[in-house]
Backbone as numpy.savetxt, mean C-alpha at the origin, in Angstrom:
# Nx Ny Nz CAx CAy CAz Cx Cy Cz
2.11 15.04 3.71 1.94 13.85 4.52 1.61 14.28 5.94
0.54 13.70 6.48 0.10 14.09 7.80 0.63 13.19 8.90
0.66 11.91 8.67 1.04 10.99 9.73 2.30 10.21 9.36
2.92 9.67 10.37 4.11 8.85 10.17 3.66 7.45 9.77
4.28 6.90 8.76 3.97 5.54 8.31 4.57 4.54 9.30
3.82 3.48 9.56 4.31 2.40 10.40 3.85 1.08 9.80
4.34 -0.02 10.32 3.95 -1.33 9.80 2.44 -1.49 9.90
1.81 -1.92 8.80 0.38 -2.12 8.77 -0.40 -0.98 8.14
0.21 0.17 7.96 -0.48 1.31 7.36 -0.84 0.99 5.92
-2.06 1.32 5.51 -2.54 1.08 4.15 -2.91 2.41 3.52
-2.45 2.60 2.29 -2.83 3.77 1.49 -3.64 3.30 0.29
-4.68 4.04 -0.05 -5.47 3.79 -1.25 -5.33 4.97 -2.19
-5.34 4.68 -3.50 -5.38 5.75 -4.48 -6.71 6.47 -4.32
-6.68 7.78 -4.45 -7.93 8.54 -4.39 -8.84 8.10 -5.51
-10.12 7.99 -5.21 -11.08 7.57 -6.22 -11.28 6.07 -6.31
-10.61 5.29 -5.46 -10.78 3.84 -5.47 -12.22 3.50 -5.08
-12.87 2.69 -5.89 -14.24 2.28 -5.60 -14.27 1.35 -4.40
-15.25 1.55 -3.54 -15.43 0.70 -2.37 -16.78 0.01 -2.46
-16.88 -1.23 -1.99 -18.17 -1.93 -2.02 -19.14 -1.31 -1.03
-20.43 -1.50 -1.31 -21.45 -1.07 -0.35 -21.22 -1.85 0.94
-21.32 -1.18 2.04 -21.14 -1.83 3.33 -19.72 -1.81 3.85
-18.74 -1.48 3.02 -17.36 -1.37 3.49 -17.03 0.11 3.64
-17.05 0.56 4.85 -16.78 1.96 5.14 -15.63 2.04 6.13
-14.74 2.97 5.91 -13.69 3.24 6.87 -13.26 4.69 6.72
-12.71 5.22 7.79 -12.24 6.60 7.78 -10.90 6.67 7.09
-10.72 7.73 6.34 -9.43 7.95 5.69 -9.16 9.44 5.69
-7.91 9.77 5.49 -7.52 11.17 5.41 -6.49 11.33 4.31
-6.42 12.51 3.71 -5.42 12.72 2.66 -4.01 12.47 3.20
-3.22 11.78 2.40 -1.85 11.49 2.83 -0.85 12.23 1.96
-0.96 12.03 0.67 -0.07 12.65 -0.30 -0.90 12.85 -1.56
-0.39 13.59 -2.50 -1.15 13.87 -3.73 -1.65 12.57 -4.36
-2.97 12.37 -4.40 -3.55 11.20 -5.03 -3.67 9.98 -4.14
-3.29 10.08 -2.87 -3.32 8.93 -1.96 -4.00 9.30 -0.65
-4.74 8.32 -0.08 -5.41 8.51 1.20 -4.96 7.41 2.16
-4.79 7.78 3.42 -4.39 6.85 4.46 -5.63 6.35 5.20
-5.72 5.03 5.39 -6.84 4.44 6.12 -6.57 4.59 7.61
-7.56 5.12 8.31 -7.40 5.35 9.75 -7.93 4.16 10.55
-7.10 3.65 11.43 -7.52 2.63 12.38 -7.63 1.21 11.87
-7.32 0.94 10.61 -7.38 -0.42 10.08 -6.08 -0.75 9.36
-5.60 -1.97 9.55 -4.45 -2.44 8.79 -4.94 -3.32 7.64
-4.05 -3.85 6.85 -4.42 -4.67 5.71 -5.20 -5.91 6.10
-4.85 -6.53 7.23 -5.54 -7.72 7.69 -7.01 -7.40 8.01
-7.24 -6.30 8.70 -8.60 -5.91 9.08 -9.45 -5.59 7.85
-8.88 -4.91 6.87 -9.60 -4.61 5.64 -9.92 -5.90 4.89
-8.95 -6.80 4.84 -9.13 -8.08 4.16 -10.27 -8.90 4.78
-10.45 -8.83 6.07 -11.50 -9.57 6.75 -12.88 -9.00 6.46
-12.98 -7.73 6.08 -14.27 -7.10 5.83 -14.76 -7.25 4.39
-13.87 -7.56 3.45 -14.24 -7.56 2.03 -15.04 -8.77 1.55
-14.84 -10.00 2.05 -15.59 -11.13 1.50 -17.10 -11.01 1.64
-17.59 -10.40 2.71 -19.03 -10.25 2.90 -19.65 -9.42 1.79
-18.87 -8.53 1.19 -19.36 -7.68 0.10 -19.04 -8.29 -1.27
-18.50 -9.52 -1.28 -18.09 -10.22 -2.50 -16.99 -9.45 -3.26
-16.12 -8.84 -2.50 -14.95 -8.16 -3.03 -13.72 -8.87 -2.48
-12.56 -8.60 -3.08 -11.31 -9.22 -2.63 -10.25 -8.13 -2.48
-9.49 -8.23 -1.39 -8.37 -7.31 -1.16 -7.10 -8.12 -1.42
-6.66 -8.14 -2.68 -5.53 -8.96 -3.09 -4.24 -8.50 -2.42
-3.42 -9.50 -2.11 -2.10 -9.30 -1.54 -1.11 -9.85 -2.55
-0.32 -9.00 -3.15 0.62 -9.46 -4.16 1.94 -9.82 -3.50
2.39 -11.04 -3.73 3.62 -11.53 -3.12 4.82 -10.75 -3.64
5.84 -10.73 -2.87 7.06 -10.05 -3.27 7.17 -8.70 -2.60
7.82 -8.67 -1.48 8.00 -7.42 -0.76 8.97 -6.53 -1.52
8.63 -5.26 -1.60 9.51 -4.28 -2.24 10.00 -3.30 -1.18
11.09 -2.60 -1.50 11.69 -1.68 -0.53 12.13 -0.41 -1.22
12.17 0.66 -0.45 12.73 1.93 -0.92 13.46 2.54 0.27
14.51 3.28 -0.03 15.28 3.89 1.06 15.60 5.34 0.73
15.91 6.08 1.78 16.33 7.48 1.64 17.40 7.74 2.69
18.44 8.44 2.30 19.51 8.78 3.23 19.11 9.99 4.06
19.51 9.95 5.32 19.23 11.04 6.25 18.98 10.48 7.63
18.99 11.36 8.61 18.78 10.94 9.99 17.36 10.45 10.21
17.20 9.59 11.21 15.90 9.03 11.54 14.89 10.15 11.76
13.74 10.00 11.15 12.69 11.00 11.33 11.70 11.00 10.20
10.68 11.82 10.35 9.58 11.85 9.39 10.03 12.36 8.02
10.97 13.27 7.97 11.42 13.81 6.69 12.09 12.73 5.83
12.97 11.96 6.42 13.66 10.90 5.68 12.67 9.80 5.28
11.80 9.41 6.20 10.78 8.41 5.88 9.88 8.92 4.77
9.52 10.19 4.83 8.68 10.79 3.80 9.31 10.75 2.42
10.62 10.95 2.34 11.30 10.89 1.04 11.26 9.46 0.48
11.44 8.46 1.34 11.37 7.07 0.89 9.95 6.74 0.41
8.96 7.22 1.11 7.57 6.95 0.73 7.22 7.66 -0.57
7.71 8.86 -0.77 7.45 9.57 -2.03 8.06 8.80 -3.21
9.23 8.18 -3.00 9.82 7.33 -4.04 8.88 6.17 -4.38
8.32 5.55 -3.34 7.42 4.42 -3.53 6.18 4.86 -4.30
5.55 5.93 -3.86 4.31 6.39 -4.50 4.55 6.83 -5.93
5.69 7.43 -6.20 6.02 7.84 -7.57 6.19 6.61 -8.47
6.75 5.55 -7.93 6.96 4.34 -8.73 5.64 3.60 -8.98
4.62 3.84 -8.19 3.34 3.14 -8.32 2.42 3.77 -9.35
2.79 4.90 -9.91 1.93 5.55 -10.90 1.69 4.67 -12.11
2.64 3.82 -12.45 2.48 2.95 -13.61 1.83 1.61 -13.24
1.67 1.33 -11.96 1.08 0.07 -11.51 -0.44 0.13 -11.60
-1.07 -1.02 -11.78 -2.52 -1.11 -11.85 -3.16 -1.32 -10.48
-2.37 -1.53 -9.44 -2.91 -1.74 -8.11 -3.40 -0.42 -7.52
-4.44 -0.51 -6.68 -5.01 0.70 -6.13 -4.66 0.94 -4.66
-3.79 0.10 -4.10 -3.40 0.32 -2.71 -2.02 -0.27 -2.43
-1.48 0.15 -1.30 -0.17 -0.32 -0.87 -0.22 -0.47 0.65
0.39 -1.55 1.15 0.47 -1.78 2.59 1.93 -1.77 3.00
2.27 -0.94 3.97 3.64 -0.84 4.45 3.87 -1.90 5.51
4.98 -2.63 5.39 5.25 -3.73 6.30 6.32 -3.40 7.34
7.22 -2.46 7.04 8.20 -2.06 8.04 8.85 -0.73 7.66
9.28 -0.04 8.70 10.07 1.18 8.55 11.25 1.02 9.50
12.46 0.94 8.92 13.65 0.65 9.71 14.70 1.72 9.44
15.27 2.25 10.51 16.35 3.23 10.39 17.67 2.51 10.66
18.61 2.65 9.74 19.91 1.98 9.83 21.01 2.95 9.47
22.23 2.44 9.47 23.38 3.22 9.03 24.30 2.31 8.23
24.91 2.87 7.18 25.87 2.15 6.36 27.10 3.03 6.25
28.22 2.52 6.75 29.48 3.27 6.77 29.29 4.65 7.40
28.49 4.68 8.46 28.26 5.92 9.18 27.19 6.82 8.60
26.65 6.46 7.44 25.60 7.26 6.80 24.23 6.72 7.23
23.43 7.51 7.94 22.10 7.03 8.33 21.13 7.02 7.15
20.25 6.04 7.16 19.21 5.97 6.13 17.99 5.25 6.70
16.86 5.42 6.02 15.62 4.77 6.40 15.19 3.85 5.26
14.83 2.62 5.60 14.36 1.62 4.64 12.88 1.37 4.92
12.04 1.55 3.89 10.60 1.31 4.00 10.25 0.11 3.12
9.62 -0.90 3.70 9.20 -2.11 2.96 7.69 -2.08 2.78
7.23 -2.62 1.64 5.80 -2.58 1.35 5.39 -3.72 0.42
4.07 -3.95 0.38 3.45 -4.91 -0.53 2.36 -4.18 -1.30
2.24 -4.51 -2.58 1.14 -3.98 -3.37 -0.12 -4.72 -2.98
-1.24 -4.02 -2.95 -2.55 -4.60 -2.67 -3.52 -4.08 -3.73
-4.60 -4.78 -3.94 -5.61 -4.33 -4.90 -6.98 -4.71 -4.39
-7.85 -3.72 -4.22 -9.23 -3.95 -3.80 -10.12 -3.92 -5.03
-10.86 -5.00 -5.25 -11.73 -5.05 -6.42 -12.86 -6.05 -6.21
-13.88 -5.93 -7.02 -15.00 -6.85 -6.98 -14.57 -8.17 -7.61
-14.98 -9.27 -7.02 -14.67 -10.59 -7.57 -13.41 -11.19 -6.98
-13.14 -12.42 -7.41 -12.02 -13.15 -6.84 -10.85 -13.35 -7.79
-10.91 -12.78 -9.00 -9.81 -12.90 -9.95 -9.16 -11.55 -10.14
-7.84 -11.52 -10.00 -7.11 -10.28 -10.16 -7.18 -9.85 -11.61
-7.75 -8.69 -11.85 -7.94 -8.20 -13.21 -7.00 -7.05 -13.51
-6.66 -6.92 -14.76 -5.80 -5.83 -15.21 -6.69 -4.75 -15.80
-6.84 -3.65 -15.05 -7.66 -2.54 -15.53 -9.08 -2.98 -15.81
-9.60 -2.65 -16.99 -10.97 -2.98 -17.36 -11.05 -4.31 -18.10
-9.91 -4.91 -18.44 -9.90 -6.17 -19.18 -10.41 -7.31 -18.31
-10.80 -8.38 -18.93 -11.20 -9.56 -18.16 -10.09 -10.59 -18.12
-8.92 -10.26 -18.62 -7.80 -11.18 -18.61 -7.02 -11.04 -17.30
-6.77 -12.14 -16.59 -5.96 -12.05 -15.37 -4.54 -11.56 -15.71
-3.92 -10.96 -14.74 -2.55 -10.49 -14.92 -1.66 -11.69 -15.18
-0.69 -11.49 -16.07 0.28 -12.54 -16.34 1.52 -12.28 -15.52
2.11 -13.32 -14.97 3.35 -13.18 -14.23 3.20 -12.66 -12.81
1.98 -12.61 -12.27 1.76 -12.14 -10.91 1.48 -13.33 -10.02
2.19 -13.43 -8.91 1.99 -14.50 -7.96 1.11 -14.00 -6.84
0.02 -14.69 -6.58 -0.89 -14.29 -5.52 -0.66 -15.15 -4.29
-0.79 -14.53 -3.12 -0.65 -15.22 -1.85 -1.90 -14.93 -1.05
-2.51 -15.94 -0.50 -3.70 -15.72 0.34 -3.32 -14.89 1.53
-4.08 -13.86 1.77 -3.78 -12.96 2.91 -4.50 -13.42 4.15
């Protein structure tokens, strides 16, 4: 991991297809993931309609935590938990909404909150290569 995660940071799975005309700088973040430089989820979402693509925002904030003192190492452990859990997900991106350092009974820990995102062609959230929309997923306009 090269940079510290903060609210608004977006990671894409390596190899995610991008529409023609949507270009942004990215750098390797972790095995299989790239960090978007200089754009948050809102900015990416504003650029996709012109290319007839959609940057879906899946409702339901998720969280992961790691015990340890405030700092990049503890935040990194929480993020690695998140990325490991996303291997089974069909979404190709994640947007971090907050990084908070707290203490419980004197034990410091870091809590990282995030939302799943998915960049794809069209306006219907698709599951993999199928044409069937995902069942049980609530979409929220971003």
